[in-house]
BATI-486525 format. One record per residue: x negated, y negated, z of N, C-alpha, C, CB in turn; residue in one letter. Coordinates in steps of 0.05 Angstrom, whole numbers, plus 32768, in hexadecimal, padded with zeros to 4 digits. Glycine has a CB too. Example, Ala and Ser with C-alpha at 12.3 -4.5 7.8 and 13.67 -1.06 7.14 Angstrom:
2
7EF88072809C7F0A805A809C7EF88042809C7F1E805980B5A 7EFF802D808E7EEF8015808F7EFE7FFF809D7EE6800C8072S 
//
This chain:
82
7E6580ED7F297E7381007F2E7E7D81077F4C7E6781137F23X 7E6980FD7F5E7E7081017F7C7E8380F27F837E5B80FD7F8FX 7E8780D97F797E9E80C77F837EB680D37F757E9A80A87F7CX 7EB780DD7F5E7ECF80E97F557ED781037F647ECC80ED7F38X 7EC481127F6B7ECB81277F777ED6811F7F967EB481397F75X 7EC9810E7FA17ED481077FBC7EF180F97FB97EBF80F47FCAX 7EF680EE7FA47F1180E07FA37F2880F67F9D7F1180C87F8AX 7F1B810D7F917F2E81227F8B7F33812F7FA87F2281387F73X 7F1F81337FB87F2181417FD27F3481317FE57F0481447FE0X 7F3681167FDF7F4781057FF17F6381027FE27F3880E77FF6X 7F67810F7FCC7F81810C7FC17F8980F77FAF7F90810B7FD4X 7F7280E37FAB7F7A80CE7F9B7F7580D67F7A7F6A80B47FA6X 7F6780E77F767F6380F17F597F6C81137F587F4080ED7F50X 7F74811C7F437F7981397F3E7F6781407F2C7F9581407F35X 7F5781577F357F4481637F237F4D817A7F177F2C81687F30X 7F49817B7EF87F5281937EEB7F38819A7ED87F6F818E7EDAX 7F3681B27ED57F2281C07EC57F2D81C47EA87F1B81DA7ED2X 7F2081BB7E937F2881BD7E787F0F81C67E687F3481A27E6EX 7F1081E27E647EF781ED7E577EDF81EB7E6C7EEF81DD7E3BX 7ECA81DE7E637EB681D97E737EB281BD7E807EA181DF7E65X 7EC781AF7E7C7EC981917E877EDE81907E9C7ED0817B7E70X 7ED5817C7EB07EEB81777EC47EF7815F7EBC7EE281757EE1X 7F11815E7EBE7F1F81467EB77F2D813B7ED17F34814D7EA0X 7F2A81227ED67F3481157EEF7F4D81027EE67F1A81047EFEX 7F5F81037EF47F7680F27EF17F8380E87F097F8981007EE2X 7F8E80D07F097F9A80C77F237FAE80D77F2E7FA680AE7F20X 7FB380DA7F487FC680EA7F527FE180D97F577FBC80F77F6BX 7FE180BF7F537FF880AF7F547FF880997F447FFC80A67F6DX 800F808D7F40800E80757F2E8000805E7F3B802A806B7F27X 7FFB80497F2E7FED802E7F39800280247F507FE780157F1FX 801A80237F468030801B7F59803280297F74804A801F7F4BX 803080437F6F803280567F88801780547F9A803780777F7EX 8002804F7F897FE8804E7F997FEB80367FAB7FCC804B7F86X 7FF1801E7F9D7FF480037FAB800680027FC27FFE7FF17F99X 801B800E7FBE803080127FD6802480207FEC804980227FCEX 801780377FE6800E80487FFC7FF5803A8009800680667FF1X 7FE5802F7FFB7FCF802080087FDA800880197FBB80167FF3X 7FEC7FF780107FF67FE0801C80047FEB8038800A7FD08008X 8015800080348020800D804B800D80138060802D80248043X 7FF6802180577FE3802B80687FD3801280787FD1803D8057X 7FCF7FFD806B7FC17FE680757FD47FD880867FB77FD3805FX 7FEE7FD4808180027FC9809180017FD880AD801F7FCC8081X 80087FF480A9800C800280C17FF67FFF80D6800F801E80BBX 7FDF7FFE80CA7FC47FF780DE7FC87FDD80EA7FA77FF580CDX 7FCB7FC880DC7FCE7FAC80E37FE67FAA80F97FD47F9A80C7X 7FFC7FB480F380137FB48104800E7FC3811E802A7FC180F6X 7FFF7FD9811E7FF87FE781337FE87FD881497FEA7FFD812AX 7FD27FC9813C7FC27FBD814C7FC77FA081527FAD7FC18143X 7FD37F90813F7FD67F7481407FF37F6D81367FC07F658130X 80097F78814080237F758137802E7F55813180337F83814BX 802B7F49814880377F2C814580227F1D8134803D7F1B8163X 800B7F1C81357FFA7F0A81237FFD7F1581067FDA7F0A812CX 80017F30810380057F3880E6801E7F2D80DC80067F5680E2X 80357F3280EB804B7F2780E3804D7F0980DB805C7F2E80F6X 80437EFB80F280437EDC80ED80317ED680D680377ECB8107X 801B7EE280D180087ED680B9801C7EE280A07FE17EE480B9X 80287EF9809E80367F008087804B7EEB808380427F1C8088X 805E7EE28097806F7ED0809180647EB38086807F7ECE80AAX 80507EAA809380457E93808980397E95806F80327E8B809BX 802F7EA9806780247EAE804B80387EB0803880147EC68049X 80517EBE803F80687EBF802E80737EA5802A807C7ECF8038X 80747E94803E80817E77803B806E7E67802A80867E668057X 80557E6A802A80407E5B801980457E637FFC80227E618022X 80477E7B7FF880447E857FDB80617E817FCF80397EA87FD9X 80787E897FDC808F7E877FD380A87E837FE980927E9E7FC3X 80AA7E697FEA80BD7E60800280DA7E6B7FFC80BE7E3D8005X 80E17E6C7FE280FA7E7A7FDD81017E987FE780FD7E797FC3X 80E97EA37FEB80EC7EC27FF780EE7EC2801380D27ED57FF2X 80EE7EAA802280F07EAB8040810D7EB6804580EC7E8D804EX 81217EAB8036813E7EB4803C81417ED2803681547EA38029X 81357EDD802481337EF8801D81277F0B803581227EF98003X 81137F00803E81017F0C805481167F0A806E80E17EF98059X 81227EF6807381337EF2808A814B7F068084813C7ED3808EX 81557F09806E816B7F1B806C81627F38807081777F188051X 81487F418066813F7F5A806D813B7F60808781297F5F8062X 81307F4E8096812A7F4E80B181447F5380C1811C7F3380B9X 81597F4580BC81737F4A80C9817E7F6380C281867F3580C4X 817B7F6C80A981867F8780A281797F9D80B081847F8C8085X 815D7F9C80B4814E7FB080C381527FAE80E381307FAC80BCX 815E7F9780EC81607F938107817F7FA1810D815D7F72810FX 81917FA180FC81AB7FAA810081AC7FC980FA81BF7F9A80EEX 81977FD980F381947FF580F0818E8001810A81817FFB80DDX 
//
C-alpha cells in the first residue's frame, strides 16, 4: 500500500475511495506513459551528452532497421527547416 500511495502522490496512479476500499488506477495509458518516460530520459541524455546520444541513436537505428535511416534523415531535415 505504501508503494501505491507514493505512486498516487507522484501522479502515476489515481486513488479513489469506493466505500471502505481504495481503488488505484493508472493516470495514463501505457502508450502515454511510455512516451512520457522516453521523452524524460532523452531530455536528460541530450542535455548532458547530446552528440554521443544522437550518434548512438543513429547507430542503433541503422543496426535494427536500415530502411528507417531514410525516414530519420527526412525528419531531421524537416526539423532543420523549421
